[in-house]
N, C-alpha and C positions, 0 to 999 in steps of 0.2 A: 503494500500500499504506500503511496507517495506521502512524503511529509507534507503536512497541512498545519497551519497555525490556527486551529478552530476558534482560538480566544480573539483573534484580530477583530471580527466583527461585533464582539461583545465587550471589548476591553474597557470602554467609558461605563458601560453598564455595571461590569464586574468591579470595577474600583469603588463605585457607589455601593455596590451590595455587600462588599465585605466589611466596610465600615459603617454600614447603615442596617439594613434588615438582619444580616448575618453577624453583626458585631459580636454578640454573645458567644456564638461558635467560633468565630475568628479568636476571640480572647482565650476561650478555654481549650481550643487545640494548640494555641501559641504557648500557653501555660504547660501543656504535656510536652511540647517540644523542648521547652526550657528545663524541664524536670529530667528529660531523657538526656540531653546533649550535656549539660552541666557546664560550669565555667571552664574557660579556657583562654588560650592566646593564640594570635597569628591568623592567618585567613581561614575562612569558614566558607565552602561553597554553597550558596543557596541555590539548589538544583532545581530547575523549573520554578524560578523565583517569582514568576507572574507580575503583579504590580509592585512587588517588593514589601508586602505588608510584614515579613518576619525580619526585616532589616533591624529594627529597634530591639526586638527580642534577642537577637544575636549580639549586637553590640552591648546590651545589658549585661550579658554574660562575660563580656570580655573580648569576644571574637571581632574579627575584622570582616564583615559580610562582602562577598562578591557574588554576582548573579549571572546566572545563564538561563534563557528561555527562548524558545523557538518562535514566541509571537513577539514581533516588533511592536505591535499595537499595545500589548501589556508592558512592553519595556519603555515605552513613552512614560508611564507612570513611575516605573521602577527605577529610572534613571535619576529621579530627585531623591531617591532614598538610599541608593549603594551603587557602586560601579557594576556595570552589566555589560554582557556580551550577547549577542544572538547566536544560538547554536543548538545543535541536535543533543539531547540528553543521551542518545546511544553511541554519540562520537564527539565525546567533550573537547573543546578546544583547550585543553589543560595538560600540562606536561605529566608524565608518569611519575608517582610516588612524590608528588610536591605539595600535598595539602594535609594538614592535620585533622581537618574534619570537614565533612559534607553533611548537609540537611536536606531532606526532601520532605515538603510538607503539602499535603492535599493535593498531590499530583499524579500518584502511580496510576488511577484511572484514566488519566489522560494520554498514557503511553501505550502504543500497541505491542511492545515487547519489554516489560519492566524487567525481565530477567537479564536482557541485554544492557539495560540502564544500570543494573546493579554489577555486573561485570566492569562497566566503566567507572562505578564509584570504587571498585576494588582496585582499579588501575591507578587512579589518580591520588588515592590516599596512600600516606607514608605508612610504614610499619608502625602498629600501635595507634594508628589514626582511628577516629571515631566517625560513626555513621548513624545519624538519627533519622528514623522514617517515621513520619506522622501521616496516617492515611484514613479514609473512611473506612470502618470496620468491615473486612470482607466477607463476615458471617451474617451481618444484619443490615447492610446498606448496599442497595444496588437496584437493578430493574425487578429483581426477584423478591423484593421486601417492601410491603406497603405499611408506611407509618402513619396512616390517615386516621387511625384510631388509638393514638397513643393513650396509655403507655403500653398498649399491646402492639406488637409488630408480627405481620404475617409474612412468613417465608414459604416459597414455593420451589417447584423442581427446576426453575430457571437458575437456580444457583450453580449449577453444571454448565451453564453457558457462558462461555469466554468471549463470546463475540461482541463486536461494537454495537450499541443500541442507544437510542434517545429515549427510550422508555422509561418513564419515572413516575412514582405516585404523586409528585408535585409538580404540575406543569408549568409552573412559574419559576422553578429552581434552575440552578446551574446545568444539571444533567440533561434537562429537557431542552436546554439551548446548544450545548457542545458535545453531548453524549459521552460516553464511557466504555471503557474496556472493563470487564470484571476480571479480577485476580483472586481466585479462591484462596483460602488460608494456606492449604498445603502448597500451593504454588509459590505464594509469597516467601514462606519460610525455606522452601527448598532452594529458590532463587538466591537467598542469601548464603545458604550453604554451598551452592554449587559456584559461586562467585568467589569462595575462599573466606568469606566473612563469618565471625564467630558472633552469635547472638549473645548478648550480655544480659538484657533486661526486655522486658515486656510490660506495658502499661495500657489500660483501657479507660475510656471516659464516656460517660452519656448521662442523659437525663431519665429519670424515672426508674432507674436500675438497669436499663438495657443499654449496652455500650454502642456508641456510633461512631467512635474514633479508636483506633488501634495504634499504639506507638511502640516502636522497636528501636533499641540500641545495640549496635554490632560494632565489633572492632576488626581491623586487620591484623592478623597475627604478627607478632615480631620475627 
């Protein structure tokens, strides 16, 4: 599938969305990212940085954020928040073993081959480097999950469907606009292991007792 920047057509809407209607979710997922990544020094790649909303979180931890995203529309907003470059997450414009940290927040379902992205993360990390993943929970968020009757969530057989779709229970949300690739939990964990990254910690967050966000911290072995 050719690379397309699906967010280009929605960049201005998304900039308003994450700081407006979705602000509580943005804040909560950012707190999860901070808890996982922890304090540090040096460059942290904000992988698929979007509009750069995580730049402040990374700086508060002591990191120097650098952003990469395919969407130049989103980068128009991100450039005011951190240094950015346009690039493919599966072929990063970053030198091998050059970074002490990489963070990827709420982006894995935007990528057609997250396993390939994880291999790139492993390539650019220094030995001992940290990778923090925060994303929609693969077990409870996707076209297969209906959240319209909270706090109950209905999950159906489409959990096994990894194909791209714009189907979503909320027709006004992000996924109805830009679509998503589903990455089941086993695929996500196996992708980390196959890339040579070691899982250190997992965290979940969600309203009403059902997790809608999953966070993972992994390290590149020394």
